[in-house]
C-alpha positions in Angstrom: -28.7 276.0 315.0 -26.0 276.5 312.5 -22.5 275.1 313.2 -19.2 274.4 311.5 -16.6 272.0 312.7 -14.5 271.2 309.7 -15.8 269.3 306.7 -19.6 269.6 306.6 -19.8 265.9 305.5 -18.6 264.9 308.9 -20.7 267.3 310.9 -23.8 266.4 309.0 -23.2 262.7 309.4 -22.9 263.1 313.2 -25.8 265.3 313.8 -28.3 263.7 311.5 -27.9 260.5 313.6 -28.8 262.3 316.8 -32.2 261.5 318.1 -34.4 264.6 317.9 -32.6 266.1 314.9 -35.3 266.6 312.2 -33.0 267.8 309.5 -29.3 268.6 308.9 -28.4 270.6 305.8 -24.9 271.1 304.6 -24.2 274.6 303.4 -22.1 277.8 303.6 -22.3 280.7 306.1 -20.4 283.6 307.5 -19.0 285.0 304.3 -19.8 287.9 301.9 -20.6 286.1 298.6 -24.2 285.3 297.9 -24.9 281.8 296.7 -21.3 280.6 296.6 -20.3 277.3 295.0 -18.3 274.6 296.7 -15.4 275.5 294.4 -15.6 279.1 295.4 -15.7 278.3 299.1 -12.8 275.9 298.8 -10.6 278.8 297.7 -11.0 280.4 301.1 -11.8 283.7 299.4 -15.5 283.9 300.1 -15.3 284.2 303.9 -17.8 281.4 304.2 -17.4 278.3 306.4 -18.6 274.9 305.6 -21.5 274.5 308.1 -24.5 272.4 308.9 -27.9 274.0 309.7 -29.7 271.8 312.1 -33.5 271.7 312.7 -34.4 269.8 315.9 -37.3 269.0 318.1 -36.7 270.7 321.5 -39.1 268.2 323.0 -36.7 265.4 322.2 -33.2 267.1 322.4 -32.2 270.5 323.7 -30.0 273.1 322.1 -27.7 272.6 325.1 -27.3 268.9 324.4 -26.6 269.6 320.8 -23.9 272.0 321.9 -22.4 269.3 324.0 -22.2 267.0 321.0 -20.6 269.8 319.0 -17.7 270.1 321.4 -16.9 266.4 321.3 -17.5 265.9 317.6 -14.5 268.0 316.5 -11.4 269.7 317.8 -12.4 273.3 318.7 -8.8 274.2 319.6 -7.4 274.2 316.1 -7.7 277.5 314.3 -9.1 277.1 310.8 -8.3 273.4 310.7 -9.7 270.0 311.3 -7.3 267.2 310.5 -6.0 267.5 307.0 -8.6 270.1 306.1 -7.0 273.6 306.4 -8.4 277.0 305.7 -11.0 279.5 307.1 -13.7 277.5 305.4 -13.0 274.7 308.0 -13.2 276.9 311.1 -14.9 276.0 314.2 -18.0 278.2 314.5 -21.4 278.5 316.1 -23.8 280.8 314.3 -26.6 281.7 316.7 -30.1 282.4 315.4 -31.2 284.5 318.4 -30.0 286.0 321.6 -30.9 283.0 323.7 -28.7 280.8 321.5 -25.9 283.3 321.8 -26.0 283.2 325.6 -26.2 279.4 325.7 -23.3 279.1 323.1 -21.1 281.4 325.1 -21.8 279.6 328.4 -21.3 276.2 326.7 -17.9 277.3 325.3 -16.8 278.4 328.8 -17.9 275.1 330.3 -16.3 273.0 327.5 -12.9 274.8 328.0 -12.3 272.7 331.0 -12.1 269.6 328.8 -9.3 270.9 326.6 -5.7 271.7 327.4 -5.5 274.3 324.6 -7.7 277.3 324.3 -10.9 276.9 322.4 -10.8 279.1 319.2 -14.5 278.6 318.2 -16.1 281.7 316.7 -19.5 282.6 318.0 -21.4 284.9 315.7 -24.9 285.9 314.6 -26.3 284.0 311.6 -26.4 286.5 308.8 -26.7 284.1 305.8 -27.0 280.5 305.0 -26.7 279.0 301.5 -27.4 275.3 301.1 -24.6 273.4 299.5 -25.1 271.6 296.2 -27.3 268.5 296.2 -24.4 266.1 296.0 -23.1 267.3 299.4 -26.4 266.5 301.2 -26.3 263.2 303.1 -22.9 262.7 301.6 -21.9 259.9 304.0 -25.1 257.9 303.6 -24.8 258.2 299.8 -21.0 257.5 299.6 -20.2 255.0 302.4 -17.5 253.3 300.2 -15.7 256.5 299.3 -12.2 256.6 301.0 -13.0 259.8 303.0 -16.1 258.2 304.4 -14.4 254.9 305.3 -11.2 256.5 306.7 -12.6 259.7 308.4 -16.3 259.7 308.9 -17.1 256.1 309.8 -14.5 255.9 312.6 -15.7 259.3 314.0 -19.3 258.0 314.0 -18.2 254.8 315.8 -16.2 256.7 318.4 -19.3 258.9 319.1 -21.5 255.8 319.5 -23.3 256.2 316.1 -23.6 253.5 313.4 
């Protein structure tokens, strides 16, 4: 499962706390530039989104349950934006790894729409590439809890979702 819902620091912090998630890796996907850097992705010129690739144990948590968490962990109705983060690199996106994930993602979007007054703008597309982000982006929240972004944005989000 590879998803984007704004800043990958937030998405990673949420999903790595979910029981059944084995690994959550921040990275870049959906663009045309091979091995982009954070600075390149931030320009919005690479086509990539900040994403998190999630490896999970389907015996513990299903893809469907992870999709449910995706819809509540960010605002899927804001085009190319999450809070103060603006640009295509912050778009809401589900990159599916196979046809079964595509079908489930599409059904999940349709089901989630009833919970939002505005139309969901989440892109659902095949995973064509994934480039892990630089090491300092991995487990960012856990390694930088005192940073202002972590205290002001991520920690309250985790609390609201029942984590930490």
